[in-house]
C-alpha positions as CSV (number, residue, x, y, z in Angstrom):
1,X,22.6,-14.9,10.0
2,X,19.1,-13.4,10.2
3,X,16.2,-15.0,12.0
4,X,14.3,-15.6,8.7
5,X,14.0,-19.3,8.2
6,X,10.6,-19.8,6.6
7,X,9.8,-17.4,3.8
8,X,6.3,-16.8,2.4
9,X,6.1,-16.0,-1.4
10,X,3.5,-14.0,-3.2
11,X,3.8,-13.4,-6.9
12,X,2.0,-11.0,-9.3
13,X,-0.4,-13.1,-11.2
14,X,-0.5,-13.3,-15.0
15,X,3.1,-12.1,-15.3
16,X,5.6,-14.3,-17.0
17,X,8.4,-12.0,-15.8
18,X,7.3,-12.4,-12.2
19,X,7.1,-16.2,-12.5
20,X,10.7,-16.2,-13.9
21,X,11.9,-14.1,-10.9
22,X,10.0,-16.4,-8.6
23,X,11.8,-19.5,-10.0
24,X,15.2,-17.8,-9.4
25,X,14.1,-16.8,-5.9
26,X,13.0,-20.3,-5.0
27,X,16.3,-21.8,-6.3
28,X,18.2,-19.3,-4.2
29,X,16.2,-20.0,-1.1
30,X,16.7,-23.8,-1.5
31,X,20.4,-23.3,-2.0
32,X,20.4,-21.4,1.3
33,X,18.5,-24.1,3.2
34,X,15.4,-22.0,3.7
35,X,11.8,-23.3,3.7
36,X,9.3,-21.5,1.6
37,X,5.5,-21.3,1.7
38,X,3.6,-20.3,-1.5
39,X,0.5,-18.1,-1.1
40,X,-2.4,-20.2,-2.3
41,X,-3.5,-18.1,-5.3
42,X,0.1,-17.8,-6.4
43,X,0.4,-21.6,-6.3
44,X,-2.9,-22.1,-8.2
45,X,-1.8,-19.8,-11.0
46,X,1.7,-21.1,-11.5
47,X,2.2,-22.8,-14.9
48,X,4.9,-25.1,-13.4
49,X,3.5,-27.9,-11.3
50,X,7.0,-28.7,-10.0
51,X,7.2,-25.4,-8.2
52,X,4.1,-26.2,-6.3
53,X,5.4,-29.6,-5.4
54,X,8.7,-28.1,-4.1
55,X,7.0,-25.8,-1.6
56,X,6.8,-26.9,2.0
57,X,3.1,-26.1,1.8
58,X,0.7,-23.4,0.7
59,X,-1.4,-21.0,2.6
60,X,-4.0,-18.4,1.9
61,X,-2.9,-14.7,1.9
62,X,-4.6,-14.1,5.2
63,X,-3.0,-17.1,6.8
64,X,0.5,-16.7,5.4
65,X,1.7,-14.7,8.4
66,X,1.1,-17.6,10.7
67,X,3.5,-19.8,8.9
68,X,6.4,-17.5,8.0
69,X,8.8,-15.0,9.6
70,X,9.3,-13.1,6.3
71,X,7.1,-12.6,3.2
72,X,8.6,-11.7,-0.1
73,X,6.4,-10.2,-2.7
74,X,7.4,-10.6,-6.4
75,X,5.4,-8.0,-8.3
76,X,4.6,-4.3,-8.3
77,X,3.4,-1.8,-5.7
78,X,-0.2,-3.1,-6.2
79,X,0.9,-6.6,-5.0
80,X,2.6,-5.1,-2.0
81,X,-0.5,-3.1,-1.1
82,X,-2.6,-6.2,-1.2
83,X,-0.1,-8.1,0.9
84,X,0.3,-5.3,3.4
85,X,-3.5,-5.1,4.1
86,X,-3.8,-8.8,4.5
87,X,-0.7,-9.3,6.7
88,X,-0.4,-6.2,8.8
89,X,-2.2,-7.8,11.8
90,X,0.1,-10.8,11.8
91,X,3.2,-8.6,12.2
92,X,5.2,-10.5,9.6
93,X,7.6,-8.2,7.7
94,X,7.4,-7.7,3.9
95,X,10.2,-7.5,1.4
96,X,9.6,-6.6,-2.3
97,X,11.1,-7.7,-5.6
98,X,10.0,-5.3,-8.3
99,X,8.2,-6.8,-11.3
100,X,5.8,-3.9,-11.8
101,X,6.3,-0.4,-13.2
102,X,7.2,2.3,-10.7
103,X,8.1,0.2,-7.7
104,X,8.2,2.6,-4.8
105,X,7.5,-0.2,-2.4
106,X,9.4,-3.0,-4.0
107,X,13.1,-2.4,-3.5
108,X,15.0,-5.2,-5.2
109,X,15.5,-5.3,-8.9
110,X,15.2,-8.7,-10.7
111,X,18.9,-8.7,-11.5
112,X,19.8,-8.3,-7.8
113,X,17.6,-11.0,-6.4
114,X,20.4,-13.3,-5.2
115,X,22.7,-10.5,-3.9
116,X,20.0,-8.4,-2.1
117,X,17.9,-11.3,-0.8
118,X,21.2,-12.9,0.3
119,X,22.1,-9.8,2.3
120,X,18.7,-9.8,4.0
121,X,19.0,-13.5,4.9
122,X,22.5,-12.7,6.2
123,X,21.1,-10.1,8.6
124,X,22.2,-7.1,6.6
125,X,19.0,-5.1,6.3
126,X,17.0,-2.5,8.2
127,X,13.3,-2.3,9.2
128,X,10.9,0.5,8.6
129,X,7.5,0.9,10.1
130,X,4.6,2.2,8.0
131,X,1.1,2.9,9.2
132,X,-2.1,2.1,7.5
133,X,-5.5,3.9,7.5
134,X,-8.6,2.4,8.9
135,X,-11.8,3.5,7.0
136,X,-15.4,3.2,8.1
137,X,-18.6,4.2,6.3
138,X,-21.3,5.1,8.8
139,X,-24.9,5.4,7.8
140,X,-27.5,6.7,10.3
141,X,-25.2,5.7,13.1
142,X,-24.6,2.2,11.8
143,X,-21.4,0.8,10.3
144,X,-22.0,-0.3,6.7
145,X,-18.5,-0.7,5.3
146,X,-14.9,-0.9,6.5
147,X,-11.5,-1.2,4.9
148,X,-7.8,-0.6,5.4
149,X,-5.3,1.3,3.2
150,X,-1.6,1.5,3.1
151,X,-1.6,4.3,0.5
152,X,-4.8,6.2,0.6
153,X,-8.5,6.4,1.1
154,X,-10.3,8.2,-1.7
155,X,-13.8,9.6,-1.9
156,X,-14.7,10.1,-5.6
157,X,-17.8,10.1,-7.8
158,X,-17.1,6.7,-9.4
159,X,-18.1,6.3,-13.0
160,X,-20.0,9.6,-13.1
161,X,-18.2,12.8,-14.1
162,X,-19.7,15.3,-11.7
163,X,-18.8,17.2,-8.6
164,X,-19.4,16.0,-5.1
165,X,-20.5,18.1,-2.1
166,X,-19.1,17.2,1.3
167,X,-17.9,18.6,4.6
168,X,-14.5,17.9,6.1
169,X,-13.9,17.6,9.9
170,X,-10.6,16.9,11.7
171,X,-10.8,15.8,15.3
172,X,-14.4,17.0,15.5
173,X,-13.5,20.5,14.2
174,X,-15.2,21.7,11.1
175,X,-12.6,22.5,8.4
176,X,-14.5,23.3,5.2
177,X,-17.4,22.5,2.9
178,X,-16.3,21.7,-0.6
179,X,-17.5,21.0,-4.1
180,X,-14.9,19.0,-5.9
181,X,-14.2,15.6,-7.6
182,X,-13.5,14.2,-4.2
183,X,-10.8,13.9,-1.5
184,X,-7.6,11.9,-1.2
185,X,-6.7,11.0,2.4
186,X,-3.1,9.8,2.2
187,X,-0.5,8.2,4.4
188,X,3.2,9.2,3.9
189,X,3.6,5.9,2.0
190,X,0.8,7.0,-0.4
191,X,2.1,10.5,-0.8
192,X,4.1,9.4,-3.8
193,X,1.1,7.7,-5.4
194,X,-2.3,9.1,-6.3
195,X,-2.0,12.0,-3.9
196,X,1.1,13.2,-5.7
197,X,-0.8,13.2,-9.0
198,X,-3.4,15.3,-7.3
199,X,-0.9,18.0,-6.4
200,X,-0.3,16.8,-2.8
201,X,3.1,17.1,-1.0
202,X,5.6,14.3,-0.7
203,X,5.8,13.1,2.9
204,X,8.8,11.3,4.2
205,X,7.8,7.8,5.3
206,X,8.9,8.4,8.9
207,X,6.5,11.3,9.3
208,X,3.5,10.7,11.6
209,X,1.2,12.7,9.4
210,X,-1.8,12.4,7.1
211,X,-2.2,14.3,3.8
212,X,-5.6,15.7,2.7
213,X,-5.6,16.4,-1.0
214,X,-8.8,17.8,-2.7
215,X,-9.4,16.6,-6.2
216,X,-10.1,19.4,-8.7
217,X,-11.8,21.7,-6.1
218,X,-14.2,24.3,-7.4
219,X,-12.6,26.9,-5.2
220,X,-9.1,27.8,-6.3
221,X,-8.0,28.7,-2.8
222,X,-8.6,25.1,-1.6
223,X,-5.2,23.5,-1.1
224,X,-3.7,20.3,0.3
225,X,-3.3,20.0,4.1
226,X,-1.1,17.9,6.3
227,X,-2.5,17.0,9.7
228,X,-1.1,15.0,12.6
229,X,-1.1,11.2,12.2
230,X,-3.3,10.6,15.2
231,X,-6.1,12.8,13.7
232,X,-9.6,11.5,13.1
233,X,-10.7,12.5,9.6
234,X,-14.5,12.7,9.0
235,X,-16.0,13.4,5.6
236,X,-19.8,14.1,5.6
237,X,-21.3,13.3,2.2
238,X,-23.7,16.1,1.3
239,X,-27.4,15.3,1.4
240,X,-28.0,17.0,-2.0
241,X,-25.6,14.9,-4.0
242,X,-27.5,13.3,-6.9
243,X,-25.1,10.4,-7.2
244,X,-23.8,7.8,-4.8
245,X,-20.0,8.4,-4.5
246,X,-17.5,5.6,-4.0
247,X,-14.9,5.2,-1.3
248,X,-11.8,3.4,-2.5
249,X,-8.9,1.9,-0.4
250,X,-5.6,1.7,-2.2
251,X,-7.4,1.9,-5.6
252,X,-8.2,-1.8,-5.1
253,X,-11.3,-2.1,-2.7
254,X,-14.4,-0.1,-3.5
255,X,-17.4,0.8,-1.4
256,X,-20.5,2.7,-2.4
257,X,-21.6,5.5,-0.1
258,X,-24.9,7.4,0.0
259,X,-25.8,11.1,0.6
260,X,-25.7,11.7,4.3
261,X,-23.1,9.0,5.0
262,X,-20.0,9.7,7.1
263,X,-16.6,8.4,6.1
264,X,-14.4,8.1,9.2
265,X,-10.7,7.6,8.7
266,X,-8.1,7.0,11.5
267,X,-4.6,5.6,11.7
268,X,-4.6,1.8,12.2
269,X,-3.1,0.9,15.6
270,X,-1.0,-2.0,14.1
271,X,1.9,-1.0,12.0
272,X,3.4,-2.7,9.0
273,X,7.1,-3.7,8.9
274,X,8.9,-3.3,5.6
275,X,12.4,-4.8,5.1
276,X,14.9,-2.8,3.1
277,X,18.4,-3.7,1.9
278,X,21.1,-1.7,3.5
279,X,21.6,0.6,0.5
280,X,17.9,1.7,0.4
281,X,17.6,5.5,0.3
282,X,14.3,7.3,0.1
283,X,15.7,10.4,-1.6
284,X,17.5,8.3,-4.2
285,X,14.3,6.5,-4.8
286,X,12.5,9.7,-5.5
287,X,15.2,10.8,-7.9
288,X,15.1,7.6,-9.9
289,X,11.4,7.0,-9.9
290,X,10.2,10.6,-10.3
291,X,12.9,11.7,-12.7
292,X,14.5,14.3,-10.4
293,X,17.8,15.9,-11.4
294,X,21.1,14.4,-10.3
295,X,24.3,16.2,-9.2
296,X,25.1,19.2,-11.3
297,X,28.7,18.1,-11.8
298,X,27.9,14.6,-13.0
């Protein structure tokens, strides 16, 4: 028997498939004598009033961790990213049921809800720690914006198609000046997301490392780098940029920067705990999600 007795539930909005899986999950939790708490926006958007009535109570996303000892996200990786940023400080672990597309972060398929969630509730699971990035935009010595990211922090030109000029520093050491479409600063978790599309390396989730992936650099010798996880990354936006670039966290939260701003990125001290079923395997996930080849003799 696991220690999970009160389960928080987050569902991808505007998805009939996700709501169907949520109903199955709720029935299963009830049959196992578990209390469940619906995230408030999930409850507000449910078409079935009876599901809201059956919940022990509702809570905002930020408050969900105070009431639960496990949160299950029914949706895609985007839903998991939102949940991770909101709940990392609470320390509550997250488990994902995939109702999105790729599903690198959401382990359980809809057909396996009862079996795999049942295994977790029975104590047959393992925990994995993932770190987030803490981002700050500094303007003339003053903090003007801040955000967290489980996948990546991206400096990019926004809606304008033009190159940016910036300088890159690691732990106070000047690395390079660059003209490019921007820079992706990625965790190992995010190395299979946007950073991979930009030509970055895949980093195993247990690595304590940060990936730096330039976006379409003007200099062909500019290549991705991997630096220690405790590094301080500083990007100085060039004074001569004629546009205000954007800084995006996980592709979901956007901040506008100005020429001369500093974007400072560090590892967040508090780590996120992900719950995986016992059969979870990172390499198998890469094969299935990225279309890698299987055994030659199969």
